[in-house]
Backbone and ligand atoms as CSV (ligand in chain L), in Angstrom:
chain,resi,resn,atom,element,x,y,z
A,1,MET,N,N,21.231,47.656,-37.790
A,1,MET,CA,C,19.842,47.281,-38.107
A,1,MET,C,C,19.787,46.683,-39.507
A,2,LYS,N,N,19.429,45.413,-39.599
A,2,LYS,CA,C,19.367,44.734,-40.900
A,2,LYS,C,C,17.957,44.835,-41.462
A,3,THR,N,N,17.877,45.569,-42.581
A,3,THR,CA,C,16.584,45.744,-43.238
A,3,THR,C,C,16.565,44.939,-44.526
A,4,CYS,N,N,15.468,44.238,-44.775
A,4,CYS,CA,C,15.348,43.591,-46.084
A,4,CYS,C,C,14.071,44.075,-46.761
A,5,ILE,N,N,14.129,44.057,-48.090
A,5,ILE,CA,C,12.959,44.415,-48.877
A,5,ILE,C,C,12.372,43.121,-49.433
A,6,TYR,N,N,11.082,42.938,-49.234
A,6,TYR,CA,C,10.391,41.792,-49.829
A,6,TYR,C,C,9.492,42.350,-50.936
A,7,PRO,N,N,9.969,42.287,-52.199
A,7,PRO,CA,C,9.225,42.919,-53.295
A,7,PRO,C,C,8.299,41.941,-54.011
A,8,GLY,N,N,7.290,42.481,-54.666
A,8,GLY,CA,C,6.412,41.607,-55.444
A,8,GLY,C,C,5.229,42.356,-55.994
A,9,SER,N,N,4.373,41.615,-56.723
A,9,SER,CA,C,3.149,42.190,-57.268
A,9,SER,C,C,1.995,42.031,-56.264
A,10,PHE,N,N,1.996,40.929,-55.536
A,10,PHE,CA,C,1.002,40.667,-54.486
A,10,PHE,C,C,-0.429,40.881,-54.990
A,11,ASP,N,N,-0.803,40.135,-56.006
A,11,ASP,CA,C,-2.091,40.347,-56.689
A,11,ASP,C,C,-2.979,39.111,-56.620
A,12,PRO,N,N,-3.417,38.670,-55.441
A,12,PRO,CA,C,-3.267,39.258,-54.108
A,12,PRO,C,C,-2.155,38.567,-53.315
A,13,ILE,N,N,-1.906,39.077,-52.092
A,13,ILE,CA,C,-1.007,38.391,-51.158
A,13,ILE,C,C,-1.597,37.005,-50.858
A,14,THR,N,N,-0.727,35.999,-50.801
A,14,THR,CA,C,-1.186,34.621,-50.522
A,14,THR,C,C,-0.564,34.125,-49.212
A,15,MET,N,N,-0.965,32.937,-48.797
A,15,MET,CA,C,-0.371,32.332,-47.597
A,15,MET,C,C,1.114,32.050,-47.822
A,16,GLY,N,N,1.482,31.818,-49.085
A,16,GLY,CA,C,2.897,31.593,-49.410
A,16,GLY,C,C,3.707,32.853,-49.138
A,17,HIS,N,N,3.185,34.013,-49.559
A,17,HIS,CA,C,3.858,35.290,-49.283
A,17,HIS,C,C,3.952,35.510,-47.768
A,18,LEU,N,N,2.805,35.279,-47.089
A,18,LEU,CA,C,2.773,35.544,-45.644
A,18,LEU,C,C,3.777,34.669,-44.892
A,19,ASP,N,N,3.943,33.455,-45.371
A,19,ASP,CA,C,4.913,32.541,-44.770
A,19,ASP,C,C,6.345,33.112,-44.893
A,20,ILE,N,N,6.668,33.613,-46.072
A,20,ILE,CA,C,8.014,34.183,-46.277
A,20,ILE,C,C,8.195,35.447,-45.432
A,21,ILE,N,N,7.156,36.289,-45.378
A,21,ILE,CA,C,7.237,37.526,-44.580
A,21,ILE,C,C,7.452,37.182,-43.106
A,22,THR,N,N,6.689,36.213,-42.614
A,22,THR,CA,C,6.786,35.827,-41.206
A,22,THR,C,C,8.178,35.300,-40.883
A,23,ARG,N,N,8.668,34.416,-41.742
A,23,ARG,CA,C,10.003,33.858,-41.489
A,23,ARG,C,C,11.079,34.920,-41.657
A,24,GLY,N,N,10.899,35.828,-42.624
A,24,GLY,CA,C,11.850,36.928,-42.815
A,24,GLY,C,C,11.886,37.841,-41.596
A,25,SER,N,N,10.722,38.045,-40.998
A,25,SER,CA,C,10.648,38.963,-39.840
A,25,SER,C,C,11.390,38.394,-38.632
A,26,GLU,N,N,11.607,37.077,-38.634
A,26,GLU,CA,C,12.368,36.456,-37.539
A,26,GLU,C,C,13.865,36.503,-37.817
A,27,MET,N,N,14.226,36.721,-39.077
A,27,MET,CA,C,15.646,36.727,-39.450
A,27,MET,C,C,16.232,38.126,-39.563
A,28,PHE,N,N,15.373,39.112,-39.872
A,28,PHE,CA,C,15.849,40.478,-40.071
A,28,PHE,C,C,15.198,41.409,-39.054
A,29,ASP,N,N,15.862,42.567,-38.814
A,29,ASP,CA,C,15.296,43.518,-37.853
A,29,ASP,C,C,14.045,44.184,-38.411
A,30,ARG,N,N,14.057,44.389,-39.738
A,30,ARG,CA,C,12.936,45.083,-40.368
A,30,ARG,C,C,12.688,44.476,-41.744
A,31,VAL,N,N,11.429,44.193,-42.037
A,31,VAL,CA,C,11.061,43.705,-43.373
A,31,VAL,C,C,10.136,44.751,-43.996
A,32,ILE,N,N,10.516,45.227,-45.178
A,32,ILE,CA,C,9.629,46.157,-45.884
A,32,ILE,C,C,9.020,45.423,-47.072
A,33,VAL,N,N,7.721,45.201,-47.001
A,33,VAL,CA,C,7.020,44.559,-48.116
A,33,VAL,C,C,6.711,45.676,-49.106
A,34,CYS,N,N,7.227,45.565,-50.311
A,34,CYS,CA,C,7.052,46.649,-51.277
A,34,CYS,C,C,6.364,46.154,-52.549
A,35,VAL,N,N,5.250,46.794,-52.886
A,35,VAL,CA,C,4.542,46.456,-54.124
A,35,VAL,C,C,5.179,47.248,-55.253
A,36,LEU,N,N,5.675,46.523,-56.240
A,36,LEU,CA,C,6.322,47.152,-57.396
A,36,LEU,C,C,5.598,46.747,-58.668
A,37,THR,N,N,5.999,47.370,-59.774
A,37,THR,CA,C,5.371,47.039,-61.047
A,37,THR,C,C,6.142,45.927,-61.734
A,38,ASN,N,N,5.422,44.858,-62.077
A,38,ASN,CA,C,5.975,43.817,-62.933
A,38,ASN,C,C,5.399,44.088,-64.310
A,39,THR,N,N,6.223,44.575,-65.235
A,39,THR,CA,C,5.718,45.024,-66.533
A,39,THR,C,C,5.121,43.867,-67.341
A,40,GLN,N,N,5.383,42.634,-66.911
A,40,GLN,CA,C,4.831,41.485,-67.641
A,40,GLN,C,C,3.452,41.070,-67.141
A,41,LYS,N,N,2.960,41.760,-66.108
A,41,LYS,CA,C,1.658,41.380,-65.553
A,41,LYS,C,C,0.708,42.571,-65.536
A,42,LYS,N,N,-0.593,42.260,-65.718
A,42,LYS,CA,C,-1.598,43.312,-65.601
A,42,LYS,C,C,-2.438,42.976,-64.371
A,43,PRO,N,N,-2.254,43.742,-63.280
A,43,PRO,CA,C,-2.906,43.347,-62.030
A,43,PRO,C,C,-4.425,43.380,-62.053
A,44,SER,N,N,-5.036,42.454,-61.306
A,44,SER,CA,C,-6.493,42.418,-61.185
A,44,SER,C,C,-6.952,43.382,-60.091
A,45,PHE,N,N,-6.154,43.499,-59.034
A,45,PHE,CA,C,-6.507,44.398,-57.927
A,45,PHE,C,C,-5.737,45.709,-58.071
A,46,SER,N,N,-6.372,46.812,-57.697
A,46,SER,CA,C,-5.692,48.112,-57.773
A,46,SER,C,C,-4.533,48.122,-56.779
A,47,LEU,N,N,-3.613,49.051,-56.992
A,47,LEU,CA,C,-2.470,49.169,-56.074
A,47,LEU,C,C,-2.969,49.425,-54.649
A,48,GLU,N,N,-3.943,50.313,-54.513
A,48,GLU,CA,C,-4.461,50.661,-53.178
A,48,GLU,C,C,-5.052,49.429,-52.495
A,49,LYS,N,N,-5.792,48.632,-53.248
A,49,LYS,CA,C,-6.407,47.428,-52.675
A,49,LYS,C,C,-5.344,46.406,-52.270
A,50,ARG,N,N,-4.318,46.262,-53.122
A,50,ARG,CA,C,-3.248,45.304,-52.792
A,50,ARG,C,C,-2.529,45.734,-51.517
A,51,LEU,N,N,-2.270,47.053,-51.405
A,51,LEU,CA,C,-1.600,47.561,-50.199
A,51,LEU,C,C,-2.467,47.322,-48.964
A,52,GLU,N,N,-3.767,47.585,-49.116
A,52,GLU,CA,C,-4.694,47.414,-47.985
A,52,GLU,C,C,-4.720,45.942,-47.544
A,53,MET,N,N,-4.750,45.030,-48.520
A,53,MET,CA,C,-4.812,43.601,-48.188
A,53,MET,C,C,-3.522,43.146,-47.493
A,54,ILE,N,N,-2.380,43.681,-47.961
A,54,ILE,CA,C,-1.108,43.294,-47.318
A,54,ILE,C,C,-1.077,43.840,-45.890
A,55,ARG,N,N,-1.471,45.115,-45.750
A,55,ARG,CA,C,-1.437,45.749,-44.406
A,55,ARG,C,C,-2.280,44.943,-43.417
A,56,LYS,N,N,-3.491,44.555,-43.836
A,56,LYS,CA,C,-4.364,43.768,-42.955
A,56,LYS,C,C,-3.699,42.452,-42.579
A,57,SER,N,N,-3.019,41.842,-43.550
A,57,SER,CA,C,-2.464,40.498,-43.349
A,57,SER,C,C,-1.233,40.482,-42.445
A,58,VAL,N,N,-0.536,41.623,-42.376
A,58,VAL,CA,C,0.731,41.621,-41.602
A,58,VAL,C,C,0.656,42.491,-40.351
A,59,GLU,N,N,-0.551,43.003,-40.041
A,59,GLU,CA,C,-0.631,43.981,-38.937
A,59,GLU,C,C,-0.182,43.397,-37.592
A,60,HIS,N,N,-0.209,42.077,-37.477
A,60,HIS,CA,C,0.187,41.441,-36.208
A,60,HIS,C,C,1.700,41.264,-36.101
A,61,ILE,N,N,2.447,41.574,-37.151
A,61,ILE,CA,C,3.910,41.394,-37.092
A,61,ILE,C,C,4.563,42.770,-36.942
A,62,GLU,N,N,5.201,42.935,-35.798
A,62,GLU,CA,C,5.683,44.261,-35.394
A,62,GLU,C,C,6.708,44.898,-36.337
A,63,ASN,N,N,7.670,44.099,-36.810
A,63,ASN,CA,C,8.774,44.691,-37.582
A,63,ASN,C,C,8.557,44.625,-39.102
A,64,VAL,N,N,7.300,44.626,-39.515
A,64,VAL,CA,C,6.995,44.600,-40.953
A,64,VAL,C,C,6.297,45.895,-41.367
A,65,GLU,N,N,6.812,46.505,-42.430
A,65,GLU,CA,C,6.197,47.716,-42.986
A,65,GLU,C,C,5.719,47.416,-44.403
A,66,VAL,N,N,4.783,48.212,-44.878
A,66,VAL,CA,C,4.233,47.992,-46.226
A,66,VAL,C,C,4.338,49.293,-47.015
A,67,ASP,N,N,4.781,49.167,-48.262
A,67,ASP,CA,C,5.032,50.364,-49.061
A,67,ASP,C,C,4.839,50.021,-50.542
A,68,SER,N,N,4.919,51.024,-51.389
A,68,SER,CA,C,4.902,50.759,-52.836
A,68,SER,C,C,5.888,51.700,-53.507
A,69,TYR,N,N,6.266,51.361,-54.739
A,69,TYR,CA,C,7.258,52.185,-55.447
A,69,TYR,C,C,7.073,52.003,-56.945
A,70,GLN,N,N,7.180,53.111,-57.665
A,70,GLN,CA,C,7.112,53.046,-59.134
A,70,GLN,C,C,8.540,53.228,-59.624
A,71,GLY,N,N,9.189,52.185,-60.009
A,71,GLY,CA,C,10.571,52.324,-60.481
A,71,GLY,C,C,11.352,51.067,-60.203
A,72,LEU,N,N,12.658,51.209,-60.268
A,72,LEU,CA,C,13.519,50.037,-60.079
A,72,LEU,C,C,13.618,49.648,-58.610
A,73,LEU,N,N,13.592,48.346,-58.386
A,73,LEU,CA,C,13.712,47.818,-57.033
A,73,LEU,C,C,15.010,48.264,-56.354
A,74,VAL,N,N,16.111,48.249,-57.107
A,74,VAL,CA,C,17.398,48.615,-56.478
A,74,VAL,C,C,17.408,50.087,-56.059
A,75,ASP,N,N,16.684,50.937,-56.823
A,75,ASP,CA,C,16.608,52.354,-56.444
A,75,ASP,C,C,15.792,52.506,-55.159
A,76,TYR,N,N,14.712,51.722,-55.089
A,76,TYR,CA,C,13.901,51.755,-53.869
A,76,TYR,C,C,14.735,51.295,-52.665
A,77,ALA,N,N,15.472,50.212,-52.856
A,77,ALA,CA,C,16.291,49.669,-51.757
A,77,ALA,C,C,17.250,50.745,-51.232
A,78,LYS,N,N,17.816,51.510,-52.153
A,78,LYS,CA,C,18.748,52.583,-51.758
A,78,LYS,C,C,18.056,53.612,-50.875
A,79,THR,N,N,16.827,53.975,-51.264
A,79,THR,CA,C,16.123,55.010,-50.480
A,79,THR,C,C,15.862,54.534,-49.054
A,80,LYS,N,N,15.844,53.235,-48.864
A,80,LYS,CA,C,15.572,52.680,-47.532
A,80,LYS,C,C,16.854,52.221,-46.834
A,81,ASN,N,N,17.961,52.436,-47.504
A,81,ASN,CA,C,19.243,51.998,-46.965
A,81,ASN,C,C,19.268,50.484,-46.715
A,82,ALA,N,N,18.599,49.747,-47.607
A,82,ALA,CA,C,18.523,48.289,-47.461
A,82,ALA,C,C,19.444,47.625,-48.471
A,83,LYS,N,N,20.138,46.609,-48.024
A,83,LYS,CA,C,21.079,45.927,-48.922
A,83,LYS,C,C,20.630,44.499,-49.255
A,84,ILE,N,N,19.506,44.118,-48.680
A,84,ILE,CA,C,19.047,42.736,-48.895
A,84,ILE,C,C,17.651,42.709,-49.523
A,85,ILE,N,N,17.551,41.916,-50.585
A,85,ILE,CA,C,16.255,41.658,-51.222
A,85,ILE,C,C,15.876,40.229,-50.856
A,86,LEU,N,N,14.687,40.063,-50.338
A,86,LEU,CA,C,14.222,38.731,-49.942
A,86,LEU,C,C,13.226,38.223,-50.979
A,87,ARG,N,N,13.404,36.980,-51.424
A,87,ARG,CA,C,12.457,36.366,-52.360
A,87,ARG,C,C,12.185,34.938,-51.916
A,88,GLY,N,N,10.993,34.468,-52.207
A,88,GLY,CA,C,10.663,33.075,-51.925
A,88,GLY,C,C,10.916,32.248,-53.177
A,89,LEU,N,N,11.372,31.052,-52.974
A,89,LEU,CA,C,11.600,30.137,-54.103
A,89,LEU,C,C,10.660,28.960,-53.967
A,90,ARG,N,N,9.813,28.798,-54.984
A,90,ARG,CA,C,8.909,27.646,-54.965
A,90,ARG,C,C,9.572,26.495,-55.717
A,91,ALA,N,N,8.791,25.761,-56.457
A,91,ALA,CA,C,9.341,24.596,-57.165
A,91,ALA,C,C,10.409,25.041,-58.172
A,92,VAL,N,N,11.060,24.097,-58.771
A,92,VAL,CA,C,12.182,24.322,-59.683
A,92,VAL,C,C,11.890,25.394,-60.744
A,93,SER,N,N,10.617,25.459,-61.170
A,93,SER,CA,C,10.239,26.382,-62.251
A,93,SER,C,C,10.537,27.840,-61.931
A,94,ASP,N,N,10.586,28.212,-60.653
A,94,ASP,CA,C,10.894,29.591,-60.270
A,94,ASP,C,C,12.351,29.945,-60.504
A,95,PHE,N,N,13.193,28.945,-60.505
A,95,PHE,CA,C,14.623,29.205,-60.384
A,95,PHE,C,C,15.181,30.092,-61.483
A,96,GLU,N,N,14.844,29.764,-62.740
A,96,GLU,CA,C,15.453,30.481,-63.858
A,96,GLU,C,C,15.136,31.976,-63.811
A,97,ASN,N,N,13.862,32.284,-63.613
A,97,ASN,CA,C,13.442,33.678,-63.566
A,97,ASN,C,C,14.068,34.408,-62.368
A,98,GLU,N,N,14.074,33.744,-61.220
A,98,GLU,CA,C,14.635,34.368,-60.014
A,98,GLU,C,C,16.144,34.581,-60.156
A,99,PHE,N,N,16.792,33.624,-60.787
A,99,PHE,CA,C,18.245,33.708,-61.019
A,99,PHE,C,C,18.546,34.930,-61.901
A,100,ALA,N,N,17.735,35.087,-62.978
A,100,ALA,CA,C,17.932,36.207,-63.906
A,100,ALA,C,C,17.660,37.538,-63.207
A,101,MET,N,N,16.614,37.558,-62.386
A,101,MET,CA,C,16.260,38.797,-61.696
A,101,MET,C,C,17.343,39.200,-60.699
A,102,ALA,N,N,17.846,38.225,-59.953
A,102,ALA,CA,C,18.902,38.508,-58.974
A,102,ALA,C,C,20.158,39.013,-59.686
A,103,ALA,N,N,20.467,38.399,-60.844
A,103,ALA,CA,C,21.654,38.807,-61.597
A,103,ALA,C,C,21.481,40.227,-62.140
A,104,MET,N,N,20.269,40.519,-62.634
A,104,MET,CA,C,19.988,41.871,-63.154
A,104,MET,C,C,20.102,42.898,-62.033
A,105,ASN,N,N,19.516,42.590,-60.897
A,105,ASN,CA,C,19.588,43.542,-59.775
A,105,ASN,C,C,21.031,43.740,-59.316
A,106,ARG,N,N,21.800,42.679,-59.356
A,106,ARG,CA,C,23.204,42.779,-58.967
A,106,ARG,C,C,23.974,43.647,-59.965
A,107,SER,N,N,23.636,43.514,-61.262
A,107,SER,CA,C,24.365,44.313,-62.251
A,107,SER,C,C,23.925,45.781,-62.183
A,108,LEU,N,N,22.680,46.026,-61.721
A,108,LEU,CA,C,22.215,47.413,-61.582
A,108,LEU,C,C,22.798,48.073,-60.332
A,109,SER,N,N,23.030,47.259,-59.333
A,109,SER,CA,C,23.609,47.792,-58.091
A,109,SER,C,C,24.438,46.716,-57.411
A,110,ASP,N,N,25.690,47.044,-57.233
A,110,ASP,CA,C,26.608,46.098,-56.624
A,110,ASP,C,C,26.342,45.908,-55.134
A,111,GLU,N,N,25.521,46.812,-54.594
A,111,GLU,CA,C,25.348,46.811,-53.133
A,111,GLU,C,C,24.270,45.845,-52.652
A,112,VAL,N,N,23.373,45.438,-53.568
A,112,VAL,CA,C,22.275,44.602,-53.086
A,112,VAL,C,C,22.570,43.102,-53.222
A,113,GLU,N,N,22.087,42.378,-52.264
A,113,GLU,CA,C,22.238,40.921,-52.238
A,113,GLU,C,C,20.837,40.333,-52.212
A,114,THR,N,N,20.576,39.325,-53.063
A,114,THR,CA,C,19.260,38.677,-53.003
A,114,THR,C,C,19.368,37.398,-52.176
A,115,VAL,N,N,18.470,37.289,-51.222
A,115,VAL,CA,C,18.452,36.116,-50.350
A,115,VAL,C,C,17.158,35.351,-50.609
A,116,PHE,N,N,17.259,34.037,-50.761
A,116,PHE,CA,C,16.073,33.227,-51.054
A,116,PHE,C,C,15.686,32.345,-49.876
A,117,LEU,N,N,14.392,32.277,-49.625
A,117,LEU,CA,C,13.890,31.304,-48.658
A,117,LEU,C,C,13.045,30.311,-49.428
A,118,MET,N,N,13.254,29.037,-49.153
A,118,MET,CA,C,12.427,28.038,-49.839
A,118,MET,C,C,11.036,28.014,-49.226
A,119,THR,N,N,10.056,28.082,-50.089
A,119,THR,CA,C,8.666,28.077,-49.635
A,119,THR,C,C,8.330,26.759,-48.952
A,120,ARG,N,N,7.498,26.832,-47.941
A,120,ARG,CA,C,7.062,25.586,-47.292
A,120,ARG,C,C,6.351,24.700,-48.310
A,121,THR,N,N,6.528,23.397,-48.150
A,121,THR,CA,C,6.016,22.443,-49.139
A,121,THR,C,C,4.545,22.657,-49.478
A,122,GLU,N,N,3.748,22.941,-48.456
A,122,GLU,CA,C,2.295,23.063,-48.734
A,122,GLU,C,C,1.965,24.266,-49.620
A,123,TYR,N,N,2.913,25.221,-49.732
A,123,TYR,CA,C,2.657,26.390,-50.581
A,123,TYR,C,C,3.524,26.392,-51.837
A,124,SER,N,N,4.213,25.307,-52.099
A,124,SER,CA,C,5.214,25.346,-53.162
A,124,SER,C,C,4.602,25.417,-54.575
A,125,PHE,N,N,3.317,25.144,-54.694
A,125,PHE,CA,C,2.697,25.277,-56.011
A,125,PHE,C,C,1.637,26.374,-56.018
A,126,LEU,N,N,1.654,27.196,-54.973
A,126,LEU,CA,C,0.649,28.242,-54.833
A,126,LEU,C,C,1.106,29.529,-55.513
A,127,SER,N,N,0.219,30.152,-56.282
A,127,SER,CA,C,0.555,31.436,-56.897
A,127,SER,C,C,-0.674,32.338,-56.860
A,128,SER,N,N,-0.444,33.645,-56.939
A,128,SER,CA,C,-1.556,34.602,-56.931
A,128,SER,C,C,-2.484,34.344,-58.121
A,129,SER,N,N,-1.897,33.997,-59.270
A,129,SER,CA,C,-2.744,33.797,-60.455
A,129,SER,C,C,-3.661,32.588,-60.278
A,130,MET,N,N,-3.146,31.543,-59.635
A,130,MET,CA,C,-3.990,30.363,-59.395
A,130,MET,C,C,-5.108,30.695,-58.413
A,131,VAL,N,N,-4.750,31.463,-57.370
A,131,VAL,CA,C,-5.751,31.865,-56.380
A,131,VAL,C,C,-6.870,32.654,-57.068
A,132,ARG,N,N,-6.480,33.568,-57.949
A,132,ARG,CA,C,-7.483,34.395,-58.645
A,132,ARG,C,C,-8.397,33.516,-59.489
A,133,GLU,N,N,-7.788,32.563,-60.186
A,133,GLU,CA,C,-8.582,31.702,-61.069
A,133,GLU,C,C,-9.571,30.858,-60.267
A,134,VAL,N,N,-9.078,30.237,-59.200
A,134,VAL,CA,C,-9.960,29.378,-58.387
A,134,VAL,C,C,-11.073,30.228,-57.759
A,135,ALA,N,N,-10.711,31.431,-57.275
A,135,ALA,CA,C,-11.711,32.316,-56.656
A,135,ALA,C,C,-12.769,32.716,-57.681
A,136,LYS,N,N,-12.331,33.065,-58.878
A,136,LYS,CA,C,-13.260,33.485,-59.944
A,136,LYS,C,C,-14.272,32.404,-60.251
A,137,LEU,N,N,-13.795,31.141,-60.202
A,137,LEU,CA,C,-14.665,30.026,-60.572
A,137,LEU,C,C,-15.388,29.421,-59.373
A,138,GLY,N,N,-15.313,30.127,-58.241
A,138,GLY,CA,C,-16.103,29.723,-57.073
A,138,GLY,C,C,-15.492,28.627,-56.225
A,139,GLY,N,N,-14.216,28.321,-56.410
A,139,GLY,CA,C,-13.561,27.283,-55.604
A,139,GLY,C,C,-13.189,27.783,-54.212
A,140,ASP,N,N,-12.846,26.848,-53.337
A,140,ASP,CA,C,-12.511,27.190,-51.950
A,140,ASP,C,C,-11.043,27.623,-51.853
A,141,ILE,N,N,-10.831,28.884,-51.511
A,141,ILE,CA,C,-9.447,29.378,-51.392
A,141,ILE,C,C,-9.122,29.767,-49.943
A,142,SER,N,N,-9.970,29.296,-49.002
A,142,SER,CA,C,-9.830,29.750,-47.616
A,142,SER,C,C,-8.491,29.371,-46.981
A,143,SER,N,N,-7.835,28.334,-47.503
A,143,SER,CA,C,-6.538,27.972,-46.902
A,143,SER,C,C,-5.379,28.568,-47.708
A,144,LEU,N,N,-5.701,29.306,-48.763
A,144,LEU,CA,C,-4.652,29.803,-49.658
A,144,LEU,C,C,-4.318,31.282,-49.487
A,145,VAL,N,N,-5.270,32.048,-48.917
A,145,VAL,CA,C,-4.999,33.475,-48.662
A,145,VAL,C,C,-5.247,33.768,-47.185
A,146,PRO,N,N,-4.627,34.840,-46.657
A,146,PRO,CA,C,-4.862,35.169,-45.247
A,146,PRO,C,C,-6.357,35.386,-44.979
A,147,LYS,N,N,-6.840,34.873,-43.845
A,147,LYS,CA,C,-8.279,34.930,-43.499
A,147,LYS,C,C,-8.839,36.346,-43.647
A,148,LYS,N,N,-8.029,37.338,-43.214
A,148,LYS,CA,C,-8.521,38.722,-43.180
A,148,LYS,C,C,-8.859,39.304,-44.548
A,149,ILE,N,N,-8.364,38.694,-45.611
A,149,ILE,CA,C,-8.642,39.274,-46.937
A,149,ILE,C,C,-9.574,38.390,-47.770
A,150,LEU,N,N,-10.049,37.322,-47.124
A,150,LEU,CA,C,-10.885,36.357,-47.849
A,150,LEU,C,C,-12.096,37.031,-48.490
A,151,GLY,N,N,-12.720,37.972,-47.766
A,151,GLY,CA,C,-13.901,38.672,-48.269
A,151,GLY,C,C,-13.620,39.404,-49.579
A,152,GLU,N,N,-12.419,39.937,-49.697
A,152,GLU,CA,C,-12.039,40.714,-50.903
A,152,GLU,C,C,-12.044,39.830,-52.151
A,153,MET,N,N,-11.819,38.528,-51.945
A,153,MET,CA,C,-11.721,37.624,-53.099
A,153,MET,C,C,-13.057,37.477,-53.816
A,154,ASP,N,N,-14.166,37.767,-53.112
A,154,ASP,CA,C,-15.492,37.677,-53.730
A,154,ASP,C,C,-15.630,38.657,-54.886
A,155,THR,N,N,-14.873,39.755,-54.826
A,155,THR,CA,C,-14.993,40.776,-55.875
A,155,THR,C,C,-14.490,40.248,-57.216
A,156,LEU,N,N,-13.788,39.123,-57.202
A,156,LEU,CA,C,-13.256,38.560,-58.447
A,156,LEU,C,C,-14.318,37.761,-59.210
A,157,LYS,N,N,-15.366,37.386,-58.477
A,157,LYS,CA,C,-16.377,36.493,-59.097
A,157,LYS,C,C,-17.196,37.194,-60.175
L,1,PNS,O1,O,5.541,39.035,-57.571
L,1,PNS,P1,P,6.372,39.183,-58.808
L,1,PNS,O2,O,5.517,39.636,-59.975
L,1,PNS,O3,O,7.162,37.941,-59.130
L,1,PNS,O4,O,7.441,40.353,-58.509
L,1,PNS,C1,C,8.318,40.816,-59.502
L,1,PNS,C2,C,8.857,42.202,-59.125
L,1,PNS,C3,C,7.696,43.191,-58.966
L,1,PNS,C4,C,9.630,42.119,-57.838
L,1,PNS,C5,C,9.809,42.657,-60.290
L,1,PNS,O5,O,9.107,42.698,-61.492
L,1,PNS,C6,C,10.457,44.011,-59.996
L,1,PNS,O6,O,11.431,44.091,-59.289
L,1,PNS,N1,N,9.891,45.100,-60.575
L,1,PNS,C7,C,10.411,46.448,-60.391
L,1,PNS,C8,C,11.226,46.887,-61.614
L,1,PNS,C9,C,12.660,46.376,-61.542
L,1,PNS,O7,O,13.420,46.705,-60.659
L,1,PNS,N2,N,13.044,45.547,-62.546
L,1,PNS,C10,C,14.389,45.026,-62.630
L,1,PNS,C11,C,14.550,43.674,-61.973
L,1,PNS,S1,S,13.832,42.403,-62.949
């Protein structure tokens, strides 16, 4: 059974995330979407709200689970017996940070492998922070986040 962990802040989950989760679910037996702490970011949505939004967005995909963890990603992966970390790669600007993160995770644990999927072109410039900004200023984000969580975006206004 091949399990992969799809980690992130998901503040909020976007169509770009959902695209990677969907494609990952076709490649792996089990995908665990895990909300972790990015110490460089201060989330707008509470952990509980982010988990709820992810759960709603992926409920139609059978082999996807949703979880959260306070600590190192590699430690979480161990608890799940997972050896693969899945990440999406957007435009070139993502590369340096993702490269450093994969290298750090590899140095923390020799057992984990990071696998990258290139984001679909239409989502390659999409980020949670941009979604939050556009939502706050009253712009149309209906094609940028899963339909089921669109209502939650009003709370940002
Ligand atoms: O969605 P993000 O903010 O790009 O996700 C980054 C995240 C949460 C996956 C990363 O910050 C993370 O792995 N945090 C957990 C702590 C950890 O393991 N840090 C070492 C690797 S950089």
